[in-house]
Backbone and ligand atoms as CSV (ligand in chain L), in Angstrom:
chain,resi,resn,atom,element,x,y,z
A,1,MET,N,N,100.711,90.884,107.349
A,1,MET,CA,C,99.738,91.856,106.841
A,1,MET,C,C,99.592,93.018,107.833
A,2,PRO,N,N,99.633,94.275,107.367
A,2,PRO,CA,C,99.455,95.399,108.287
A,2,PRO,C,C,98.046,95.423,108.853
A,3,ALA,N,N,97.866,96.118,109.991
A,3,ALA,CA,C,96.538,96.181,110.600
A,3,ALA,C,C,95.625,97.043,109.737
A,4,VAL,N,N,94.542,96.438,109.307
A,4,VAL,CA,C,93.573,97.153,108.469
A,4,VAL,C,C,92.346,97.421,109.324
A,5,VAL,N,N,91.934,98.685,109.360
A,5,VAL,CA,C,90.747,99.056,110.131
A,5,VAL,C,C,89.616,99.363,109.153
A,6,LEU,N,N,88.480,98.701,109.350
A,6,LEU,CA,C,87.309,98.963,108.513
A,6,LEU,C,C,86.286,99.740,109.323
A,7,ARG,N,N,85.632,100.682,108.664
A,7,ARG,CA,C,84.534,101.378,109.349
A,7,ARG,C,C,83.500,101.830,108.333
A,8,ASP,N,N,82.272,102.048,108.830
A,8,ASP,CA,C,81.215,102.586,107.967
A,8,ASP,C,C,81.591,103.996,107.552
A,9,ALA,N,N,81.272,104.341,106.328
A,9,ALA,CA,C,81.598,105.671,105.830
A,9,ALA,C,C,80.351,106.311,105.255
A,10,GLY,N,N,80.427,107.631,105.072
A,10,GLY,CA,C,79.261,108.352,104.547
A,10,GLY,C,C,79.689,109.500,103.656
A,11,VAL,N,N,78.769,110.416,103.455
A,11,VAL,CA,C,79.002,111.544,102.545
A,11,VAL,C,C,80.256,112.321,102.950
A,12,ALA,N,N,80.484,112.461,104.257
A,12,ALA,CA,C,81.644,113.228,104.734
A,12,ALA,C,C,82.967,112.596,104.306
A,13,ASP,N,N,82.946,111.330,103.946
A,13,ASP,CA,C,84.179,110.628,103.565
A,13,ASP,C,C,84.393,110.607,102.049
A,14,LEU,N,N,83.483,111.239,101.301
A,14,LEU,CA,C,83.551,111.111,99.844
A,14,LEU,C,C,84.834,111.687,99.241
A,15,GLY,N,N,85.375,112.717,99.869
A,15,GLY,CA,C,86.630,113.295,99.370
A,15,GLY,C,C,87.717,112.237,99.328
A,16,GLU,N,N,87.883,111.522,100.437
A,16,GLU,CA,C,88.897,110.458,100.520
A,16,GLU,C,C,88.569,109.325,99.561
A,17,VAL,N,N,87.302,108.992,99.489
A,17,VAL,CA,C,86.884,107.892,98.620
A,17,VAL,C,C,87.207,108.225,97.156
A,18,MET,N,N,86.985,109.483,96.784
A,18,MET,CA,C,87.223,109.856,95.387
A,18,MET,C,C,88.717,109.817,95.031
A,19,VAL,N,N,89.582,110.066,96.005
A,19,VAL,CA,C,91.023,109.941,95.745
A,19,VAL,C,C,91.338,108.488,95.389
A,20,THR,N,N,90.815,107.563,96.197
A,20,THR,CA,C,91.018,106.136,95.921
A,20,THR,C,C,90.378,105.751,94.590
A,21,MET,N,N,89.176,106.260,94.344
A,21,MET,CA,C,88.457,105.939,93.096
A,21,MET,C,C,89.332,106.311,91.889
A,22,THR,N,N,89.878,107.517,91.919
A,22,THR,CA,C,90.651,108.008,90.773
A,22,THR,C,C,91.926,107.194,90.591
A,23,GLU,N,N,92.565,106.846,91.703
A,23,GLU,CA,C,93.810,106.072,91.596
A,23,GLU,C,C,93.550,104.626,91.172
A,24,ALA,N,N,92.434,104.088,91.633
A,24,ALA,CA,C,92.238,102.639,91.499
A,24,ALA,C,C,91.736,102.221,90.120
A,25,PHE,N,N,90.860,103.036,89.517
A,25,PHE,CA,C,90.220,102.596,88.269
A,25,PHE,C,C,90.890,103.229,87.063
A,26,ASP,N,N,91.206,102.430,86.081
A,26,ASP,CA,C,91.793,102.910,84.836
A,26,ASP,C,C,90.692,103.561,83.996
A,27,PRO,N,N,90.853,104.858,83.638
A,27,PRO,CA,C,89.777,105.550,82.911
A,27,PRO,C,C,89.450,104.925,81.557
A,28,ARG,N,N,90.341,104.060,81.069
A,28,ARG,CA,C,90.065,103.402,79.783
A,28,ARG,C,C,88.817,102.538,79.841
A,29,PHE,N,N,88.422,102.116,81.044
A,29,PHE,CA,C,87.372,101.111,81.119
A,29,PHE,C,C,86.014,101.628,81.603
A,30,GLY,N,N,85.968,102.852,82.095
A,30,GLY,CA,C,84.673,103.426,82.485
A,30,GLY,C,C,84.016,102.756,83.679
A,31,GLU,N,N,84.830,102.230,84.618
A,31,GLU,CA,C,84.244,101.553,85.788
A,31,GLU,C,C,84.049,102.506,86.967
A,32,ALA,N,N,84.835,103.586,87.003
A,32,ALA,CA,C,84.769,104.502,88.153
A,32,ALA,C,C,83.479,105.315,88.121
A,33,TRP,N,N,83.030,105.700,89.296
A,33,TRP,CA,C,81.863,106.573,89.419
A,33,TRP,C,C,82.341,107.986,89.706
A,34,THR,N,N,81.473,108.958,89.353
A,34,THR,CA,C,81.774,110.348,89.712
A,34,THR,C,C,81.312,110.592,91.155
A,35,GLN,N,N,81.792,111.723,91.716
A,35,GLN,CA,C,81.393,112.064,93.078
A,35,GLN,C,C,79.876,112.274,93.153
A,36,SER,N,N,79.308,112.877,92.113
A,36,SER,CA,C,77.857,113.125,92.193
A,36,SER,C,C,77.073,111.821,92.072
A,37,GLN,N,N,77.589,110.846,91.343
A,37,GLN,CA,C,76.917,109.536,91.308
A,37,GLN,C,C,76.941,108.902,92.703
A,38,CYS,N,N,78.100,109.008,93.359
A,38,CYS,CA,C,78.213,108.427,94.716
A,38,CYS,C,C,77.279,109.152,95.680
A,39,LEU,N,N,77.283,110.473,95.571
A,39,LEU,CA,C,76.441,111.289,96.450
A,39,LEU,C,C,74.972,110.900,96.273
A,40,GLY,N,N,74.567,110.738,95.030
A,40,GLY,CA,C,73.177,110.388,94.734
A,40,GLY,C,C,72.795,109.058,95.349
A,41,ILE,N,N,73.646,108.067,95.196
A,41,ILE,CA,C,73.254,106.732,95.666
A,41,ILE,C,C,73.310,106.638,97.185
A,42,LEU,N,N,74.200,107.423,97.805
A,42,LEU,CA,C,74.307,107.358,99.269
A,42,LEU,C,C,73.049,107.868,99.961
A,43,SER,N,N,72.237,108.615,99.226
A,43,SER,CA,C,71.009,109.128,99.848
A,43,SER,C,C,69.875,108.101,99.765
A,44,LEU,N,N,70.101,107.001,99.061
A,44,LEU,CA,C,69.034,106.009,98.901
A,44,LEU,C,C,69.031,105.014,100.065
A,45,PRO,N,N,67.859,104.509,100.411
A,45,PRO,CA,C,67.809,103.512,101.482
A,45,PRO,C,C,68.515,102.227,101.066
A,46,GLY,N,N,69.112,101.546,102.034
A,46,GLY,CA,C,69.745,100.254,101.757
A,46,GLY,C,C,71.142,100.349,101.195
A,47,VAL,N,N,71.701,101.568,101.131
A,47,VAL,CA,C,73.054,101.735,100.578
A,47,VAL,C,C,74.029,101.955,101.724
A,48,TRP,N,N,75.176,101.279,101.667
A,48,TRP,CA,C,76.192,101.515,102.686
A,48,TRP,C,C,77.588,101.487,102.061
A,49,MET,N,N,78.485,102.212,102.730
A,49,MET,CA,C,79.858,102.315,102.227
A,49,MET,C,C,80.813,101.945,103.364
A,50,THR,N,N,81.861,101.254,103.026
A,50,THR,CA,C,82.842,100.807,104.021
A,50,THR,C,C,84.210,101.317,103.590
A,51,LEU,N,N,84.912,101.877,104.557
A,51,LEU,CA,C,86.232,102.450,104.275
A,51,LEU,C,C,87.295,101.603,104.972
A,52,ALA,N,N,88.399,101.357,104.271
A,52,ALA,CA,C,89.530,100.617,104.869
A,52,ALA,C,C,90.692,101.573,105.065
A,53,ARG,N,N,91.322,101.477,106.235
A,53,ARG,CA,C,92.476,102.332,106.530
A,53,ARG,C,C,93.613,101.497,107.079
A,54,ILE,N,N,94.828,101.914,106.749
A,54,ILE,CA,C,96.036,101.342,107.356
A,54,ILE,C,C,96.806,102.518,107.939
A,55,ASP,N,N,97.140,102.444,109.211
A,55,ASP,CA,C,97.840,103.558,109.881
A,55,ASP,C,C,97.107,104.875,109.654
A,56,ASP,N,N,95.791,104.825,109.740
A,56,ASP,CA,C,94.953,106.013,109.577
A,56,ASP,C,C,95.004,106.636,108.177
A,57,ARG,N,N,95.492,105.878,107.219
A,57,ARG,CA,C,95.527,106.307,105.823
A,57,ARG,C,C,94.425,105.578,105.070
A,58,PRO,N,N,93.586,106.275,104.267
A,58,PRO,CA,C,92.583,105.546,103.502
A,58,PRO,C,C,93.243,104.707,102.415
A,59,VAL,N,N,92.894,103.426,102.356
A,59,VAL,CA,C,93.528,102.547,101.358
A,59,VAL,C,C,92.513,101.868,100.442
A,60,GLY,N,N,91.240,101.890,100.814
A,60,GLY,CA,C,90.263,101.236,99.952
A,60,GLY,C,C,88.853,101.456,100.461
A,61,PHE,N,N,87.880,101.080,99.634
A,61,PHE,CA,C,86.485,101.227,100.049
A,61,PHE,C,C,85.610,100.249,99.270
A,62,ALA,N,N,84.419,100.043,99.805
A,62,ALA,CA,C,83.392,99.255,99.112
A,62,ALA,C,C,82.079,100.010,99.234
A,63,LEU,N,N,81.295,99.977,98.157
A,63,LEU,CA,C,79.976,100.603,98.147
A,63,LEU,C,C,78.966,99.520,97.778
A,64,SER,N,N,77.927,99.383,98.595
A,64,SER,CA,C,77.004,98.261,98.426
A,64,SER,C,C,75.577,98.717,98.668
A,65,ARG,N,N,74.642,97.898,98.205
A,65,ARG,CA,C,73.242,98.193,98.512
A,65,ARG,C,C,72.455,96.894,98.626
A,66,ILE,N,N,71.342,96.991,99.327
A,66,ILE,CA,C,70.445,95.842,99.438
A,66,ILE,C,C,69.043,96.265,99.024
A,67,VAL,N,N,68.412,95.428,98.221
A,67,VAL,CA,C,67.006,95.624,97.857
A,67,VAL,C,C,66.337,94.282,98.116
A,68,ALA,N,N,65.319,94.283,98.985
A,68,ALA,CA,C,64.654,93.050,99.419
A,68,ALA,C,C,65.721,92.083,99.943
A,69,ASP,N,N,65.814,90.861,99.418
A,69,ASP,CA,C,66.806,89.930,99.971
A,69,ASP,C,C,68.009,89.745,99.038
A,70,GLU,N,N,68.233,90.747,98.152
A,70,GLU,CA,C,69.390,90.675,97.265
A,70,GLU,C,C,70.287,91.887,97.477
A,71,ALA,N,N,71.568,91.621,97.691
A,71,ALA,CA,C,72.532,92.712,97.866
A,71,ALA,C,C,73.400,92.798,96.622
A,72,GLU,N,N,73.980,93.979,96.416
A,72,GLU,CA,C,74.847,94.185,95.259
A,72,GLU,C,C,76.091,94.944,95.708
A,73,LEU,N,N,77.230,94.420,95.310
A,73,LEU,CA,C,78.492,95.140,95.530
A,73,LEU,C,C,78.675,96.050,94.322
A,74,LEU,N,N,78.520,97.351,94.542
A,74,LEU,CA,C,78.543,98.311,93.432
A,74,LEU,C,C,79.967,98.714,93.067
A,75,LEU,N,N,80.805,98.885,94.070
A,75,LEU,CA,C,82.191,99.303,93.833
A,75,LEU,C,C,83.095,98.686,94.892
A,76,LEU,N,N,84.260,98.260,94.466
A,76,LEU,CA,C,85.293,97.787,95.397
A,76,LEU,C,C,86.615,98.285,94.846
A,77,ALA,N,N,87.390,98.982,95.661
A,77,ALA,CA,C,88.647,99.537,95.144
A,77,ALA,C,C,89.682,99.628,96.249
A,78,VAL,N,N,90.918,99.333,95.882
A,78,VAL,CA,C,92.067,99.460,96.786
A,78,VAL,C,C,93.130,100.268,96.041
A,79,ARG,N,N,93.768,101.196,96.734
A,79,ARG,CA,C,94.797,102.036,96.094
A,79,ARG,C,C,95.913,101.148,95.556
A,80,PRO,N,N,96.453,101.476,94.401
A,80,PRO,CA,C,97.457,100.602,93.765
A,80,PRO,C,C,98.630,100.248,94.687
A,81,GLY,N,N,99.090,101.192,95.501
A,81,GLY,CA,C,100.241,100.922,96.370
A,81,GLY,C,C,99.930,100.016,97.548
A,82,ASP,N,N,98.672,99.714,97.758
A,82,ASP,CA,C,98.273,98.919,98.930
A,82,ASP,C,C,97.610,97.600,98.533
A,83,ARG,N,N,97.841,97.172,97.298
A,83,ARG,CA,C,97.200,95.936,96.828
A,83,ARG,C,C,97.977,94.681,97.219
A,84,ARG,N,N,97.292,93.572,97.130
A,84,ARG,CA,C,97.824,92.240,97.433
A,84,ARG,C,C,98.281,92.135,98.887
A,85,LEU,N,N,97.617,92.927,99.748
A,85,LEU,CA,C,97.866,92.845,101.191
A,85,LEU,C,C,96.666,92.227,101.905
A,86,GLY,N,N,95.632,91.924,101.131
A,86,GLY,CA,C,94.431,91.339,101.722
A,86,GLY,C,C,93.314,92.333,101.995
A,87,VAL,N,N,93.524,93.622,101.623
A,87,VAL,CA,C,92.505,94.638,101.917
A,87,VAL,C,C,91.218,94.358,101.132
A,88,GLY,N,N,91.365,94.018,99.843
A,88,GLY,CA,C,90.192,93.727,99.017
A,88,GLY,C,C,89.387,92.579,99.601
A,89,ASN,N,N,90.082,91.549,100.008
A,89,ASN,CA,C,89.428,90.386,100.618
A,89,ASN,C,C,88.681,90.761,101.896
A,90,LEU,N,N,89.309,91.591,102.726
A,90,LEU,CA,C,88.670,92.005,103.983
A,90,LEU,C,C,87.414,92.819,103.701
A,91,LEU,N,N,87.513,93.735,102.733
A,91,LEU,CA,C,86.338,94.545,102.384
A,91,LEU,C,C,85.214,93.644,101.867
A,92,LEU,N,N,85.585,92.689,101.020
A,92,LEU,CA,C,84.581,91.773,100.460
A,92,LEU,C,C,83.914,90.955,101.571
A,93,ALA,N,N,84.717,90.461,102.502
A,93,ALA,CA,C,84.159,89.681,103.623
A,93,ALA,C,C,83.224,90.539,104.461
A,94,SER,N,N,83.602,91.803,104.653
A,94,SER,CA,C,82.769,92.700,105.446
A,94,SER,C,C,81.446,92.985,104.735
A,95,VAL,N,N,81.501,93.144,103.406
A,95,VAL,CA,C,80.266,93.374,102.632
A,95,VAL,C,C,79.357,92.154,102.738
A,96,ARG,N,N,79.947,90.975,102.631
A,96,ARG,CA,C,79.123,89.754,102.738
A,96,ARG,C,C,78.457,89.663,104.108
A,97,ASP,N,N,79.244,89.935,105.173
A,97,ASP,CA,C,78.678,89.866,106.528
A,97,ASP,C,C,77.557,90.876,106.698
A,98,ALA,N,N,77.833,92.123,106.253
A,98,ALA,CA,C,76.833,93.186,106.424
A,98,ALA,C,C,75.578,92.862,105.617
A,99,ALA,N,N,75.772,92.318,104.417
A,99,ALA,CA,C,74.628,91.981,103.561
A,99,ALA,C,C,73.781,90.901,104.242
A,100,ARG,N,N,74.455,89.901,104.790
A,100,ARG,CA,C,73.760,88.809,105.485
A,100,ARG,C,C,72.972,89.357,106.684
A,101,GLN,N,N,73.654,90.229,107.459
A,101,GLN,CA,C,72.983,90.802,108.639
A,101,GLN,C,C,71.758,91.615,108.254
A,102,ARG,N,N,71.804,92.210,107.050
A,102,ARG,CA,C,70.666,93.025,106.605
A,102,ARG,C,C,69.582,92.175,105.939
A,103,GLY,N,N,69.815,90.879,105.895
A,103,GLY,CA,C,68.775,89.985,105.391
A,103,GLY,C,C,68.952,89.506,103.964
A,104,ALA,N,N,70.135,89.766,103.379
A,104,ALA,CA,C,70.341,89.330,101.991
A,104,ALA,C,C,70.626,87.831,101.939
A,105,ARG,N,N,70.099,87.194,100.892
A,105,ARG,CA,C,70.402,85.778,100.659
A,105,ARG,C,C,71.438,85.609,99.566
A,106,LYS,N,N,71.539,86.645,98.707
A,106,LYS,CA,C,72.499,86.573,97.613
A,106,LYS,C,C,73.227,87.900,97.474
A,107,LEU,N,N,74.469,87.825,96.998
A,107,LEU,CA,C,75.244,89.038,96.719
A,107,LEU,C,C,75.645,88.998,95.245
A,108,PHE,N,N,75.331,90.069,94.526
A,108,PHE,CA,C,75.646,90.164,93.102
A,108,PHE,C,C,76.692,91.243,92.867
A,109,LEU,N,N,77.372,91.157,91.749
A,109,LEU,CA,C,78.261,92.242,91.311
A,109,LEU,C,C,78.495,92.111,89.815
A,110,GLU,N,N,78.939,93.230,89.209
A,110,GLU,CA,C,79.348,93.207,87.802
A,110,GLU,C,C,80.851,93.382,87.770
A,111,VAL,N,N,81.514,92.602,86.931
A,111,VAL,CA,C,82.969,92.778,86.775
A,111,VAL,C,C,83.298,92.776,85.280
A,112,ARG,N,N,84.147,93.735,84.903
A,112,ARG,CA,C,84.509,93.847,83.494
A,112,ARG,C,C,85.249,92.612,83.014
A,113,ASP,N,N,84.916,92.193,81.804
A,113,ASP,CA,C,85.636,91.077,81.183
A,113,ASP,C,C,87.122,91.451,81.115
A,114,GLY,N,N,87.982,90.647,81.692
A,114,GLY,CA,C,89.422,90.904,81.666
A,114,GLY,C,C,89.947,91.583,82.918
A,115,ASN,N,N,89.068,91.992,83.835
A,115,ASN,CA,C,89.529,92.636,85.070
A,115,ASN,C,C,90.132,91.562,85.989
A,116,PRO,N,N,91.408,91.760,86.419
A,116,PRO,CA,C,92.019,90.756,87.313
A,116,PRO,C,C,91.273,90.598,88.635
A,117,ALA,N,N,90.390,91.544,88.955
A,117,ALA,CA,C,89.567,91.405,90.172
A,117,ALA,C,C,88.779,90.099,90.141
A,118,ARG,N,N,88.574,89.583,88.951
A,118,ARG,CA,C,87.840,88.324,88.799
A,118,ARG,C,C,88.480,87.202,89.634
A,119,HIS,N,N,89.827,87.224,89.760
A,119,HIS,CA,C,90.512,86.198,90.572
A,119,HIS,C,C,90.040,86.253,92.018
A,120,LEU,N,N,89.911,87.489,92.511
A,120,LEU,CA,C,89.459,87.670,93.902
A,120,LEU,C,C,88.055,87.076,94.073
A,121,TYR,N,N,87.171,87.376,93.130
A,121,TYR,CA,C,85.794,86.903,93.246
A,121,TYR,C,C,85.702,85.383,93.044
A,122,ASP,N,N,86.493,84.869,92.110
A,122,ASP,CA,C,86.478,83.412,91.891
A,122,ASP,C,C,86.924,82.692,93.156
A,123,SER,N,N,87.999,83.219,93.781
A,123,SER,CA,C,88.500,82.502,94.960
A,123,SER,C,C,87.543,82.670,96.129
A,124,ALA,N,N,86.686,83.692,96.080
A,124,ALA,CA,C,85.699,83.885,97.153
A,124,ALA,C,C,84.405,83.100,96.872
A,125,GLY,N,N,84.382,82.338,95.779
A,125,GLY,CA,C,83.248,81.445,95.539
A,125,GLY,C,C,82.124,82.033,94.695
A,126,PHE,N,N,82.345,83.192,94.071
A,126,PHE,CA,C,81.311,83.747,93.185
A,126,PHE,C,C,81.224,82.905,91.916
A,127,ARG,N,N,80.013,82.877,91.314
A,127,ARG,CA,C,79.875,82.174,90.033
A,127,ARG,C,C,79.202,83.093,89.024
A,128,VAL,N,N,79.517,82.846,87.751
A,128,VAL,CA,C,78.970,83.681,86.681
A,128,VAL,C,C,77.514,83.313,86.452
A,129,VAL,N,N,76.643,84.344,86.457
A,129,VAL,CA,C,75.232,84.076,86.188
A,129,VAL,C,C,74.719,84.892,84.994
A,130,GLY,N,N,75.604,85.701,84.400
A,130,GLY,CA,C,75.155,86.462,83.237
A,130,GLY,C,C,76.286,87.238,82.605
A,131,CYS,N,N,76.029,87.729,81.387
A,131,CYS,CA,C,77.015,88.564,80.696
A,131,CYS,C,C,76.265,89.750,80.099
A,132,ARG,N,N,76.769,90.951,80.350
A,132,ARG,CA,C,76.131,92.148,79.809
A,132,ARG,C,C,77.061,92.757,78.780
A,133,ARG,N,N,76.638,92.691,77.522
A,133,ARG,CA,C,77.465,93.203,76.424
A,133,ARG,C,C,77.530,94.721,76.485
A,134,GLY,N,N,78.738,95.272,76.370
A,134,GLY,CA,C,78.898,96.729,76.287
A,134,GLY,C,C,78.479,97.466,77.548
A,135,TYR,N,N,78.607,96.817,78.700
A,135,TYR,CA,C,78.144,97.411,79.966
A,135,TYR,C,C,78.993,98.612,80.369
A,136,TYR,N,N,80.309,98.522,80.146
A,136,TYR,CA,C,81.205,99.624,80.514
A,136,TYR,C,C,81.635,100.396,79.273
A,137,ARG,N,N,81.638,101.723,79.388
A,137,ARG,CA,C,82.102,102.567,78.286
A,137,ARG,C,C,83.218,103.460,78.788
A,138,GLY,N,N,84.427,103.283,78.225
A,138,GLY,CA,C,85.587,104.059,78.660
A,138,GLY,C,C,85.558,105.467,78.103
A,139,ARG,N,N,86.401,106.328,78.683
A,139,ARG,CA,C,86.456,107.721,78.235
A,139,ARG,C,C,86.902,107.823,76.781
A,140,ASP,N,N,87.659,106.808,76.330
A,140,ASP,CA,C,88.131,106.828,74.945
A,140,ASP,C,C,87.100,106.223,73.980
A,141,GLY,N,N,85.909,105.947,74.486
A,141,GLY,CA,C,84.855,105.402,73.630
A,141,GLY,C,C,84.858,103.882,73.568
A,142,GLY,N,N,85.875,103.249,74.166
A,142,GLY,CA,C,85.942,101.779,74.166
A,142,GLY,C,C,84.773,101.173,74.946
A,143,VAL,N,N,84.304,100.044,74.445
A,143,VAL,CA,C,83.152,99.389,75.062
A,143,VAL,C,C,83.591,98.032,75.589
A,144,HIS,N,N,83.164,97.687,76.803
A,144,HIS,CA,C,83.644,96.463,77.447
A,144,HIS,C,C,82.479,95.696,78.059
A,145,ASP,N,N,82.513,94.402,77.885
A,145,ASP,CA,C,81.467,93.544,78.446
A,145,ASP,C,C,81.669,93.366,79.953
A,146,ALA,N,N,80.597,93.011,80.619
A,146,ALA,CA,C,80.677,92.724,82.056
A,146,ALA,C,C,80.057,91.363,82.333
A,147,TYR,N,N,80.612,90.677,83.301
A,147,TYR,CA,C,79.987,89.462,83.804
A,147,TYR,C,C,79.236,89.799,85.082
A,148,THR,N,N,78.071,89.208,85.225
A,148,THR,CA,C,77.345,89.299,86.488
A,148,THR,C,C,77.721,88.077,87.311
A,149,LEU,N,N,78.204,88.322,88.519
A,149,LEU,CA,C,78.593,87.230,89.415
A,149,LEU,C,C,77.639,87.192,90.606
A,150,GLU,N,N,77.471,86.004,91.132
A,150,GLU,CA,C,76.559,85.825,92.265
A,150,GLU,C,C,77.232,84.971,93.338
A,151,SER,N,N,76.985,85.331,94.574
A,151,SER,CA,C,77.441,84.513,95.693
A,151,SER,C,C,76.228,84.211,96.569
A,152,ASP,N,N,76.069,82.947,96.892
A,152,ASP,CA,C,74.952,82.532,97.735
A,152,ASP,C,C,75.356,82.718,99.192
A,153,LEU,N,N,74.756,83.684,99.859
A,153,LEU,CA,C,75.191,84.021,101.217
A,153,LEU,C,C,74.755,82.979,102.242
A,154,ALA,N,N,73.783,82.183,101.886
A,154,ALA,CA,C,73.328,81.160,102.822
A,154,ALA,C,C,74.348,80.038,102.935
A,155,GLN,N,N,75.165,79.872,101.899
A,155,GLN,CA,C,76.092,78.731,101.880
A,155,GLN,C,C,77.523,79.098,102.219
A,156,THR,N,N,77.803,80.410,102.418
A,156,THR,CA,C,79.214,80.793,102.623
A,156,THR,C,C,79.416,81.393,104.003
L,1,COA,C1,C,90.323,94.164,92.848
L,1,COA,C2,C,91.018,94.852,94.006
L,1,COA,C3,C,89.966,95.555,94.853
L,1,COA,C4,C,91.721,93.777,94.850
L,1,COA,O1,O,92.239,94.398,96.023
L,1,COA,P1,P,93.485,93.776,96.817
L,1,COA,O2,O,93.531,94.459,98.132
L,1,COA,O3,O,94.703,93.800,96.007
L,1,COA,O4,O,92.983,92.261,96.985
L,1,COA,P2,P,93.595,91.193,98.018
L,1,COA,O5,O,94.983,91.546,98.398
L,1,COA,O6,O,92.619,91.008,99.123
L,1,COA,O7,O,93.613,89.889,97.101
L,1,COA,C5,C,93.109,88.661,97.570
L,1,COA,C6,C,93.321,87.615,96.506
L,1,COA,O8,O,92.607,87.944,95.311
L,1,COA,C7,C,93.387,87.557,94.172
L,1,COA,N1,N,93.807,88.757,93.427
L,1,COA,C8,C,93.619,90.045,93.780
L,1,COA,N2,N,94.105,90.885,92.834
L,1,COA,C9,C,94.628,90.087,91.875
L,1,COA,C10,C,95.280,90.357,90.627
L,1,COA,N3,N,95.498,91.615,90.189
L,1,COA,N4,N,95.687,89.310,89.887
L,1,COA,C11,C,95.472,88.035,90.302
L,1,COA,N5,N,94.863,87.717,91.478
L,1,COA,C12,C,94.438,88.733,92.244
L,1,COA,C13,C,94.589,86.812,94.717
L,1,COA,O9,O,94.215,85.451,94.848
L,1,COA,C14,C,94.758,87.467,96.075
L,1,COA,O10,O,95.448,86.667,96.994
L,1,COA,P3,P,97.066,86.673,96.992
L,1,COA,O11,O,97.530,88.094,96.967
L,1,COA,O12,O,97.397,85.949,98.271
L,1,COA,O13,O,97.468,85.927,95.754
L,1,COA,C15,C,92.083,95.857,93.504
L,1,COA,O14,O,92.947,95.197,92.607
L,1,COA,C16,C,91.507,97.073,92.802
L,1,COA,O15,O,91.183,98.084,93.430
L,1,COA,N6,N,91.406,97.012,91.455
L,1,COA,C17,C,90.941,98.159,90.667
L,1,COA,C18,C,89.487,98.455,90.916
L,1,COA,C19,C,88.625,97.287,90.473
L,1,COA,O16,O,88.733,96.807,89.354
L,1,COA,N7,N,87.709,96.856,91.375
L,1,COA,C20,C,86.815,95.741,91.113
L,1,COA,C21,C,85.639,96.208,90.344
L,1,COA,S1,S,84.480,94.864,90.093
């Protein structure tokens, strides 16, 4: 596995993040956020973003937030050419650690029904705690359900 460097990121990194966002998410499913959505949430308390780089190249990011003792992984993305190298797993582990350090007992996320990312979350010990019908709306008008997954940070 190549050396992956993780670091905290902020508004100044949004340009790079948006390149990854556009490459990583298929517009058919409506999972990607716009730059202004990211900008808006980054100004809120309890929100943090993590950037992954290989050889000083941005390859992925995670956007997360904590409210009281519950954290949420809002976005996780790795550029298509850099997948299956363990970057997603490293970002996820870093989010869990950071969430725990900030006092979270649980980590939640939404994943589209049929998204192969589900394999990553299943192997990391997440369990399904809900289903949201029509949560994602693609640019083509397609509607997709989402599962809510939960990981108990006290046990992992
Ligand atoms: C989901 C995503 C972040 C995974 O990133 P990644 O860097 O490829 O993940 P990793 O290499 O750390 O994968 C770790 C393990 O997760 C599982 N996994 C990851 N992607 C998988 C896929 N497409 N199909 C099956 N299993 C997969 C595998 O068990 C993998 O281990 P292995 O490669 O040794 O078999 C990436 O595919 C992505 O950006 N997808 C598009 C954006 C997205 O849907 N994000 C999730 C929104 S909830």
